[in-house]
C-alpha positions in Angstrom: -5.4 48.5 13.8 -7.0 45.5 15.5 -10.1 45.8 13.2 -7.9 45.9 10.1 -6.1 42.8 11.2 -9.4 41.0 11.9 -10.7 42.0 8.4 -7.6 40.7 6.8 -7.8 37.4 8.6 -11.5 37.1 7.7 -10.7 37.8 4.0 -7.9 35.3 4.0 -10.1 32.6 5.6 -12.9 33.3 3.0 -10.4 33.0 0.1 -9.0 29.8 1.5 -12.5 28.2 1.7 -13.4 29.1 -1.9 -11.7 26.1 -3.6 -13.3 23.8 -1.0 -16.8 25.2 -1.7 -16.3 24.7 -5.4 -15.7 21.0 -4.9 -19.4 20.2 -4.8 -20.9 19.3 -8.1 -23.0 22.4 -8.8 -20.3 24.8 -7.6 -17.7 23.1 -9.7 -19.9 22.9 -12.7 -20.6 26.7 -12.5 -16.9 27.5 -12.0 -15.8 25.6 -15.1 -16.5 26.2 -18.9 -19.0 23.4 -18.8 -21.8 25.9 -18.6 -20.8 27.3 -22.0 -22.1 24.1 -23.7 -24.3 22.3 -21.2 -27.4 23.1 -19.2 -29.0 20.8 -16.6 -32.5 20.5 -18.1 -32.1 21.3 -21.8 -29.8 20.9 -24.7 -27.4 23.8 -25.5 -24.4 22.8 -27.6 -24.1 19.5 -25.8 -26.8 17.4 -24.2 -28.7 18.3 -21.1 -26.9 16.9 -18.1 -30.1 15.1 -17.1 -30.0 13.3 -20.5 -26.4 12.2 -19.8 -27.5 10.9 -16.4 -30.5 9.0 -17.9 -28.3 7.5 -20.7 -25.8 6.3 -18.1 -28.2 5.1 -15.4 -27.3 1.6 -14.4 -24.2 1.4 -16.7 -21.3 -0.3 -15.1 -18.3 2.1 -14.5 -20.4 5.0 -15.8 -18.8 7.5 -13.4 -15.3 6.5 -14.4 -16.1 6.7 -18.2 -17.9 10.0 -17.7 -15.0 11.5 -15.7 -12.6 10.5 -18.5 -14.9 12.1 -21.1 -15.0 15.3 -19.0 -11.3 15.5 -18.7 -10.1 14.2 -22.1 -13.1 15.1 -24.3 -15.0 12.8 -26.6 -16.6 12.6 -30.0 -19.6 10.8 -31.4 -21.5 9.9 -28.2 -24.1 12.7 -28.8 -23.7 13.5 -32.4 -21.1 15.1 -34.6 -20.1 18.0 -32.3 -17.0 16.9 -30.3 -16.6 17.7 -26.6 -13.2 19.2 -26.1 -10.9 18.2 -23.2 -11.5 20.3 -20.1 -9.0 21.8 -17.7 -10.0 19.8 -14.7 -8.1 17.6 -12.3 -8.8 13.9 -12.0 -10.6 14.7 -8.7 -12.7 17.5 -10.2 -13.7 15.2 -13.2 -14.8 12.6 -10.7 -16.8 15.1 -8.6 -18.5 16.3 -11.8 -19.2 12.9 -13.1 -20.7 11.6 -9.8 -22.9 14.7 -9.6 -24.1 14.5 -13.1 -25.1 10.9 -12.5 -27.3 11.9 -9.6 -29.5 14.2 -11.7 -33.0 13.1 -12.5 
């Protein structure tokens, strides 16, 4: 009985940590539909994330603009294929934008 209780507590603790672990850029990226259209190093449907980082290097308020594009979608920045809005919170969009801008 004691072992079962410990196993349940350990499982509950692991499940409660999962959202926190996904809050880093790579973990969040891999947990969202972003991976369906973007890769880090090469173009898929959308541009490579390293291209996005290079295009926005040194641009004032790039993280804020990119977070808005991630959350609300955009069209025309990388050609005719639109990027649809994503089901992310404002905080998740900011984490993703900040992480993308660190890629070299």
